[in-house]
MDAnalysis code that builds the backbone (N, CA, C; Angstrom):
import MDAnalysis as mda
import numpy as np

u = mda.Universe.empty(297, n_residues=99, atom_resindex=np.repeat(np.arange(99), 3), trajectory=True)
u.add_TopologyAttr("name", ["N", "CA", "C"] * 99)
u.add_TopologyAttr("resid", np.arange(1, 100))
u.add_TopologyAttr("resname", ["MET", "ALA", "GLU", "LYS", "ASN", "ASN", "PHE", "ILE", "MET", "THR", "ALA", "SER", "SER", "ASP", "ASN", "PHE", "ASN", "ALA", "SER", "GLY", "ASN", "ASP", "ALA", "GLN", "ASP", "SER", "LYS", "THR", "GLY", "LEU", "SER", "PRO", "CYS", "HIS", "ALA", "TYR", "SER", "LEU", "LEU", "ALA", "GLY", "TYR", "GLU", "ILE", "GLU", "GLY", "GLY", "PRO", "GLY", "SER", "TYR", "ARG", "LEU", "ALA", "LYS", "SER", "SER", "ASN", "PRO", "ARG", "ASN", "ILE", "ARG", "LEU", "VAL", "GLN", "LEU", "ARG", "ASN", "PRO", "TRP", "GLY", "LYS", "GLY", "GLU", "TRP", "LYS", "GLY", "GLU", "TRP", "ASN", "ASP", "ASN", "ASP", "ARG", "ASN", "TRP", "THR", "SER", "GLN", "LEU", "LYS", "SER", "GLU", "LEU", "LYS", "PHE", "LYS", "SER"])
u.atoms.positions = np.array([
    [62.725, 24.432, 8.613],
    [62.676, 23.040, 8.936],
    [64.045, 22.386, 8.725],
    [64.719, 22.739, 7.627],
    [66.040, 22.158, 7.345],
    [67.037, 22.532, 8.433],
    [66.989, 23.780, 8.869],
    [67.901, 24.232, 9.925],
    [67.641, 23.479, 11.232],
    [66.381, 23.334, 11.597],
    [66.025, 22.637, 12.841],
    [66.451, 21.171, 12.807],
    [66.508, 20.581, 11.630],
    [66.907, 19.176, 11.476],
    [68.392, 19.006, 11.170],
    [69.148, 20.109, 11.288],
    [70.598, 20.090, 11.068],
    [71.002, 19.590, 9.684],
    [70.186, 19.914, 8.680],
    [70.539, 19.571, 7.303],
    [71.626, 20.519, 6.811],
    [72.431, 20.056, 5.878],
    [73.407, 20.927, 5.230],
    [72.651, 21.788, 4.229],
    [72.869, 23.101, 4.306],
    [72.176, 24.024, 3.410],
    [73.209, 24.860, 2.667],
    [72.949, 25.126, 1.408],
    [73.851, 25.936, 0.603],
    [73.062, 26.953, -0.221],
    [73.773, 27.928, -0.712],
    [73.213, 28.933, -1.614],
    [74.299, 29.255, -2.629],
    [73.889, 29.787, -3.762],
    [74.886, 30.168, -4.757],
    [74.527, 31.513, -5.362],
    [75.527, 32.188, -5.878],
    [75.312, 33.468, -6.535],
    [75.255, 33.250, -8.043],
    [74.563, 34.116, -8.699],
    [74.393, 34.052, -10.148],
    [75.625, 34.621, -10.834],
    [75.740, 34.397, -12.125],
    [76.849, 34.943, -12.902],
    [76.517, 36.376, -13.318],
    [76.458, 37.293, -12.336],
    [76.153, 38.685, -12.618],
    [77.377, 39.427, -13.147],
    [78.551, 38.796, -13.092],
    [79.789, 39.402, -13.573],
    [80.134, 38.748, -14.903],
    [79.759, 39.382, -15.999],
    [79.915, 38.785, -17.320],
    [81.370, 38.567, -17.724],
    [82.324, 39.158, -17.019],
    [83.733, 39.002, -17.384],
    [84.240, 37.596, -17.098],
    [83.539, 36.857, -16.230],
    [83.917, 35.488, -15.935],
    [85.009, 35.341, -14.884],
    [85.464, 36.435, -14.274],
    [86.495, 36.284, -13.239],
    [85.848, 36.143, -11.868],
    [86.640, 35.843, -10.859],
    [86.134, 35.605, -9.510],
    [86.113, 36.846, -8.631],
    [86.359, 38.013, -9.205],
    [86.403, 39.240, -8.414],
    [85.044, 39.508, -7.785],
    [85.061, 40.024, -6.568],
    [83.816, 40.348, -5.885],
    [83.136, 41.520, -6.573],
    [81.822, 41.453, -6.621],
    [81.029, 42.538, -7.178],
    [81.134, 43.749, -6.254],
    [81.390, 44.907, -6.815],
    [81.607, 46.096, -5.985],
    [80.330, 46.576, -5.296],
    [79.160, 46.266, -5.832],
    [77.907, 46.700, -5.213],
    [77.443, 45.750, -4.112],
    [77.591, 44.449, -4.337],
    [77.040, 43.474, -3.392],
    [78.079, 42.850, -2.476],
    [79.314, 42.742, -2.919],
    [80.348, 42.056, -2.153],
    [80.376, 40.558, -2.413],
    [79.451, 40.062, -3.241],
    [79.397, 38.641, -3.567],
    [80.289, 38.324, -4.762],
    [80.742, 37.081, -4.832],
    [81.509, 36.613, -5.984],
    [80.568, 35.900, -6.940],
    [80.742, 36.078, -8.240],
    [79.848, 35.440, -9.206],
    [80.048, 33.926, -9.258],
    [78.971, 33.202, -9.518],
    [78.997, 31.736, -9.654],
    [79.743, 31.085, -8.490],
    [79.391, 31.463, -7.292],
    [80.104, 31.005, -6.099],
    [79.126, 30.328, -5.143],
    [79.582, 29.312, -4.434],
    [78.762, 28.618, -3.448],
    [79.023, 29.192, -2.058],
    [77.974, 29.289, -1.273],
    [78.041, 29.789, 0.094],
    [77.378, 28.784, 1.022],
    [77.829, 28.709, 2.257],
    [77.149, 27.904, 3.273],
    [75.984, 28.720, 3.800],
    [74.812, 28.132, 3.805],
    [73.625, 28.784, 4.343],
    [73.494, 28.355, 5.799],
    [73.760, 29.280, 6.708],
    [73.793, 28.967, 8.137],
    [72.428, 29.042, 8.799],
    [71.599, 30.001, 8.373],
    [70.299, 30.182, 9.022],
    [69.398, 31.048, 8.149],
    [68.127, 30.951, 8.415],
    [67.127, 31.801, 7.775],
    [66.219, 32.381, 8.840],
    [65.794, 33.624, 8.652],
    [64.975, 34.316, 9.653],
    [63.869, 35.100, 8.965],
    [62.768, 35.301, 9.690],
    [61.729, 36.238, 9.271],
    [61.698, 37.362, 10.294],
    [61.722, 38.584, 9.782],
    [61.770, 39.790, 10.609],
    [60.479, 40.563, 10.400],
    [59.937, 41.124, 11.477],
    [58.741, 41.965, 11.366],
    [59.003, 43.314, 12.007],
    [58.102, 44.244, 11.754],
    [58.249, 45.580, 12.315],
    [58.658, 46.562, 11.239],
    [59.224, 47.668, 11.667],
    [59.656, 48.705, 10.747],
    [60.935, 49.337, 11.232],
    [61.440, 50.308, 10.476],
    [62.703, 50.952, 10.864],
    [62.702, 51.373, 12.329],
    [63.736, 50.957, 13.027],
    [63.871, 51.282, 14.444],
    [63.166, 50.314, 15.377],
    [62.334, 49.421, 14.822],
    [61.598, 48.494, 15.688],
    [61.543, 47.075, 15.113],
    [62.497, 46.709, 14.287],
    [62.515, 45.350, 13.747],
    [62.757, 44.339, 14.860],
    [62.126, 43.174, 14.726],
    [62.297, 42.088, 15.687],
    [62.030, 40.769, 14.968],
    [62.417, 39.681, 15.595],
    [62.176, 38.359, 15.045],
    [60.668, 38.148, 14.960],
    [60.189, 37.688, 13.811],
    [58.748, 37.494, 13.620],
    [58.243, 36.332, 14.460],
    [57.052, 36.493, 15.006],
    [56.439, 35.438, 15.806],
    [55.686, 34.445, 14.918],
    [55.263, 34.902, 13.738],
    [54.567, 34.027, 12.793],
    [54.896, 34.474, 11.369],
    [54.690, 33.583, 10.431],
    [54.989, 33.882, 9.032],
    [53.929, 34.819, 8.461],
    [54.383, 35.778, 7.685],
    [53.502, 36.766, 7.076],
    [54.165, 37.221, 5.788],
    [53.407, 37.376, 4.696],
    [54.020, 37.806, 3.430],
    [54.713, 39.172, 3.506],
    [54.355, 39.993, 4.500],
    [54.988, 41.316, 4.645],
    [56.290, 41.268, 5.430],
    [56.587, 40.140, 6.049],
    [57.831, 40.012, 6.807],
    [59.033, 40.089, 5.868],
    [60.142, 40.486, 6.433],
    [61.416, 40.498, 5.710],
    [62.096, 39.171, 5.978],
    [62.583, 38.549, 4.932],
    [63.299, 37.284, 5.093],
    [64.786, 37.530, 4.915],
    [65.548, 37.119, 5.918],
    [66.996, 37.269, 5.906],
    [67.652, 35.893, 5.938],
    [68.774, 35.783, 5.266],
    [69.568, 34.559, 5.351],
    [70.949, 34.914, 5.871],
    [71.521, 34.011, 6.616],
    [72.885, 34.176, 7.120],
    [73.768, 33.239, 6.315],
    [74.708, 33.828, 5.565],
    [75.603, 33.064, 4.701],
    [77.026, 33.121, 5.220],
    [77.796, 32.102, 4.885],
    [79.232, 32.109, 5.158],
    [79.938, 31.793, 3.849],
    [80.967, 32.588, 3.561],
    [81.785, 32.351, 2.383],
    [82.884, 31.366, 2.766],
    [82.912, 30.175, 2.146],
    [83.945, 29.209, 2.520],
    [85.362, 29.698, 2.198],
    [85.490, 30.675, 1.324],
    [86.803, 31.250, 1.040],
    [87.248, 32.175, 2.164],
    [86.315, 32.581, 3.015],
    [86.648, 33.414, 4.162],
    [86.929, 34.867, 3.836],
    [86.481, 35.334, 2.676],
    [86.697, 36.753, 2.358],
    [85.449, 37.324, 1.707],
    [85.306, 38.627, 1.840],
    [84.161, 39.318, 1.265],
    [83.076, 39.559, 2.300],
    [82.369, 40.643, 2.133],
    [81.278, 41.022, 3.026],
    [80.121, 41.534, 2.193],
    [78.901, 41.171, 2.595],
    [77.693, 41.685, 1.963],
    [77.661, 43.196, 2.134],
    [77.388, 43.926, 1.045],
    [77.405, 45.387, 1.086],
    [76.020, 46.004, 0.948],
    [75.007, 45.187, 0.722],
    [73.655, 45.701, 0.521],
    [72.935, 45.955, 1.831],
    [71.630, 46.151, 1.710],
    [70.804, 46.381, 2.888],
    [70.931, 45.197, 3.836],
    [70.943, 45.456, 5.123],
    [71.105, 44.479, 6.196],
    [72.545, 43.985, 6.310],
    [73.524, 44.756, 5.797],
    [74.922, 44.400, 6.050],
    [75.214, 44.637, 7.533],
    [76.375, 44.224, 7.987],
    [76.701, 44.296, 9.418],
    [76.543, 45.687, 10.029],
    [76.714, 46.732, 9.227],
    [76.654, 48.100, 9.754],
    [75.381, 48.840, 9.360],
    [74.392, 48.138, 8.829],
    [73.166, 48.777, 8.361],
    [72.353, 49.326, 9.526],
    [71.696, 50.444, 9.296],
    [70.915, 51.100, 10.353],
    [69.656, 50.318, 10.726],
    [69.259, 49.323, 9.916],
    [68.079, 48.515, 10.236],
    [68.276, 47.635, 11.467],
    [69.512, 47.318, 11.795],
    [69.772, 46.459, 12.949],
    [69.464, 47.207, 14.240],
    [68.594, 46.655, 15.056],
    [68.320, 47.218, 16.376],
    [69.048, 46.349, 17.405],
    [69.278, 46.874, 18.568],
    [69.952, 46.084, 19.601],
    [69.096, 44.873, 19.986],
    [67.763, 45.033, 19.997],
    [66.877, 43.913, 20.305],
    [67.024, 42.813, 19.254],
    [67.013, 43.186, 17.979],
    [67.122, 42.203, 16.912],
    [68.483, 41.521, 16.931],
    [69.543, 42.299, 17.160],
    [70.880, 41.703, 17.263],
    [70.915, 40.662, 18.376],
    [70.289, 40.964, 19.493],
    [70.249, 40.033, 20.617],
    [69.444, 38.787, 20.263],
    [68.286, 38.966, 19.640],
    [67.423, 37.835, 19.288],
    [68.111, 36.882, 18.299],
    [68.887, 37.448, 17.372],
    [69.542, 36.626, 16.346],
    [70.963, 36.264, 16.714],
    [71.401, 36.600, 17.934],
    [72.776, 36.336, 18.388],
    [73.779, 36.878, 17.374],
    [73.554, 38.127, 16.977],
    [74.350, 38.819, 15.961],
    [75.794, 38.993, 16.410],
    [76.710, 38.631, 15.540],
    [78.142, 38.869, 15.772],
    [78.695, 39.474, 14.502],
    [79.382, 40.599, 14.634],
    [79.961, 41.207, 13.426],
    [81.401, 40.794, 13.245],
])
C-alpha cells in the first residue's frame, strides 16, 4: 500500500558487527546500523525453477524487498542476490529486474 501511494519507505540493518565499524559484513554484504531506501516489496510463489510474482497473499509465499544503499556501494550476498539460481527469466521480467 505504501509503495502504491508513493510513500517514502526505509529499512535499516541491525548492529550485527560488534566492532562498531562501518565495514560491510562478509556474509550478507550489508553494513551494520545503516539505513537503506526501500524501493519495493514483492510476494513470490512457486518453487525452484518456477518462481513467479504471486497473484494473492499466502503465508507460504516468499517475500522479497528491493533495497538501495544511499552510499552506492555493497551488494546483497545471500539468497536472491543478483546472481542467485532462484531467479527465472519470467520472474526477472515480471519484476523488471536489472542487475
